[in-house]
C-alpha positions as CSV (number, residue, x, y, z in Angstrom):
1,M,9.1,-20.7,4.9
2,T,10.8,-23.8,4.8
3,T,11.1,-23.7,1.0
4,P,12.2,-21.6,-2.1
5,T,9.0,-20.3,-3.4
6,I,8.0,-18.8,-7.0
7,H,4.9,-16.5,-6.4
8,R,3.9,-16.2,-9.7
9,Y,2.5,-12.8,-10.9
10,S,-1.6,-12.8,-12.1
11,R,-3.5,-9.7,-13.6
12,E,-6.7,-11.9,-12.6
13,K,-6.1,-11.2,-8.7
14,E,-6.3,-7.7,-8.4
15,Y,-9.2,-6.6,-6.4
16,F,-11.1,-3.5,-5.0
17,F,-10.3,-3.4,-1.7
18,F,-12.7,-0.6,0.2
19,E,-10.7,2.4,1.3
20,G,-10.3,3.2,-2.8
21,C,-7.5,1.3,-4.9
22,Y,-7.3,-2.0,-6.8
23,I,-4.9,-4.7,-4.7
24,N,-3.1,-7.4,-6.1
25,E,-1.6,-9.8,-3.5
26,L,1.9,-10.6,-4.9
27,S,3.0,-12.5,-1.6
28,N,1.1,-12.8,1.3
29,D,1.0,-15.9,2.8
30,S,0.9,-17.2,7.0
31,H,4.1,-19.4,6.0
32,D,6.3,-16.3,5.5
33,S,4.5,-13.6,8.3
34,D,8.0,-11.4,8.3
35,V,6.6,-9.2,5.3
36,S,3.5,-9.4,2.7
37,I,3.8,-7.1,-0.7
38,A,1.0,-6.1,-2.3
39,Q,0.6,-3.8,-5.5
40,A,-1.1,-0.9,-5.5
41,R,-3.1,0.7,-8.4
42,V,-4.8,4.1,-7.2
43,C,-6.7,5.9,-10.4
44,P,-6.4,9.4,-11.6
45,G,-8.3,11.9,-8.9
46,V,-8.7,9.3,-6.2
47,T,-7.8,9.7,-2.9
48,T,-8.4,6.6,-0.4
49,Q,-9.2,7.0,2.7
50,W,-7.7,7.9,6.0
51,H,-6.1,5.0,7.4
52,R,-3.8,3.4,9.6
53,L,-2.1,-0.3,10.1
54,N,-2.0,-1.6,13.8
55,A,1.6,-3.4,14.6
56,T,2.8,-3.3,11.1
57,R,5.3,-1.0,9.8
58,E,4.6,0.1,5.8
59,R,6.9,1.1,3.0
60,Y,5.5,2.4,-0.6
61,V,7.7,1.8,-3.5
62,I,6.3,4.0,-6.3
63,L,6.9,2.5,-10.0
64,E,4.8,4.5,-12.0
65,G,2.1,7.7,-11.6
66,E,2.5,10.6,-8.9
67,G,0.9,11.0,-6.2
68,L,0.3,13.2,-2.9
69,V,0.7,11.2,0.2
70,E,-0.2,12.2,3.6
71,L,1.2,10.9,6.8
72,G,-0.3,11.7,10.6
73,D,-0.4,16.0,10.4
74,N,2.7,16.3,8.0
75,Q,2.2,18.5,5.3
76,A,1.2,16.1,1.7
77,E,4.2,15.7,-0.2
78,L,4.8,14.9,-3.8
79,V,5.6,11.5,-4.5
80,S,6.6,10.0,-8.1
81,A,7.9,6.9,-9.5
82,G,11.9,5.3,-7.6
83,D,10.3,7.1,-4.4
84,I,10.2,5.3,-0.7
85,V,7.8,5.8,1.4
86,I,8.0,4.5,5.4
87,I,5.2,4.7,7.1
88,P,5.5,3.7,11.0
89,P,2.5,1.7,13.1
90,L,-0.5,3.6,13.9
91,T,0.8,6.5,11.7
92,P,-2.5,8.0,9.7
93,Q,-2.3,8.1,6.2
94,R,-4.0,8.2,2.8
95,I,-2.8,8.9,-1.1
96,T,-4.3,10.9,-3.9
97,N,-3.8,10.3,-6.9
98,N,-2.9,13.9,-9.2
99,G,-1.2,12.5,-12.3
100,G,-3.6,12.0,-15.7
101,C,-2.4,7.9,-15.5
102,D,-2.5,5.4,-12.7
103,L,-0.7,5.1,-9.7
104,I,1.1,2.2,-9.0
105,F,2.9,1.1,-6.5
106,L,4.4,-1.8,-4.0
107,A,3.4,-1.9,-0.4
108,I,5.7,-3.9,1.5
109,C,4.3,-4.1,5.4
110,S,6.2,-6.0,7.9
111,P,4.8,-8.3,9.8
112,R,2.4,-9.1,7.0
113,F,-0.5,-7.2,6.6
114,T,-3.3,-8.8,7.5
115,E,-7.1,-6.7,8.0
116,A,-7.2,-7.8,11.2
117,N,-4.5,-4.8,11.7
118,Y,-6.5,-2.6,9.3
119,Q,-7.9,1.1,11.0
120,L,-10.0,3.2,9.7
121,V,-9.4,6.7,10.8
122,N,-11.4,9.4,11.3
123,K,-9.4,12.9,10.4
């Protein structure tokens, strides 16, 4: 980006992503290709589909709720508000909301998220 920019939060921009969660793209612009930031929301009892990102490092910053995150062949680990999960490119991943309220986290990707880099994984 060549000029300072403010992206205003809009709850109405949230959409259902076929992986099994709701996404609100807070910042994902081709003029700022170094990083994207999305707010993800997983409803209670829901597990997202196994997937991985090609050529993209992802970080989850857990804001609210708690869940179980699964990364590759590692054991599932409990995550809650304040935790940060770092996911290298091509790492199979999914997250389960095992709490009673929405699990909300930021998904920060570098370079920025594009659907072309998203791959479902059969595990």
